N, C-alpha and C positions, 0 to 999 in steps of 0.2 A: 083710931090709929093716927098718930101725929103726922103732920105733913112735914116733909123735908125737901130740901132743894137738891136736885141731882147735880153732879159735877161732870164736866166733859172728860172723856178718856184722855190719857196721856200715853206717850210711846217712848221706847228706848231701844237702843241697839246694844246687843251683848252676845257673848258666847254661851252656848247651852252648857249648863253645869253637869247635866246627866243626859242620858238617852231615853228619858221617860215621856217627854212631852210629844204631842202630836201637832202637826201644822194645821192651822185652821183653814188653809186653802186646799192643799193636796191630800190631807189626812195622813201623810206619811210621818214616820218617826223623825224627830229633830235629833240627830246624833250628837253625842257628847262632843263639845268643842266646836260645833257648827255655828256660823254666824246667823243670828236670828233677830227679828224685830218683835218686841214685846208690847202688847197692848195692856195698859194698866187701867182696868175698868172699875168704875165706882158702882157698888151694889146698893149700899145703904150706909148711913153714918157708922164709921168705924169698921166697915167691911168693904173689901175690894177683891178683885180676882185678876188673874193674868192669862192672856191668850198669846200664843206664839205663832210665828210664821217663819219659814225658811226665808232668808234674804232673797233667794231666787224666785219665790212664790208671790212676791209683791207685784200687784198690778197698778195701773195708772190711777184708778179711783182710790185705792188704799193709800198710795203715795201722796195724793192731794190731801187726804184726810190727815195723814201724819204731819205734813207741812203746815196745814191750817191750824192744827192743835199747838204748834210750836212757833207761831208768829211768822210763818212762811219762809223760815230759814232752816236749811239742813244743819247748820252749825249749832242751832239751839236744841236739836234732838239729843237728849242725854246718851252718853256712851259709857259702858262699864269700863273700869280702869284696866282690866287685863287684856284688852284688845290692842293689837299693834296699829300704828297709824296708817299703814297701807290698806289694811282691811277696812278700817273706818272710812277712809277716803273713797274706797271703791263703793261702799254702801251709800255714802252721801251723794256721789255722782249719779248712781243708779236712781236714787229717790228723786233727785232734781230733774233728771232726764225724763223719768216716767211722769212726774207731776206736770211737766210742761207739754205733754202730749194731749 
């Protein structure tokens, strides 16, 4: 089996496009249109998967991982285009506050 180099996960903030996904933290359904944090995980070359969390289910440890993956800045965490600026700012403030605890 060929050896490959793993890549670190990346994260993004978006609105749920459907109500099918389950939150990795609380196991509840992430309703359509709910604000969520998405983990983009590397599986193998050419293959990845996504895990989601409700924005309210983010804890301090997860917030620190998200910020570390994006250079320590909440501004560098990608945001999907359909989100309004107030919702984005609310999530960014929450991430920054949790990561500093």
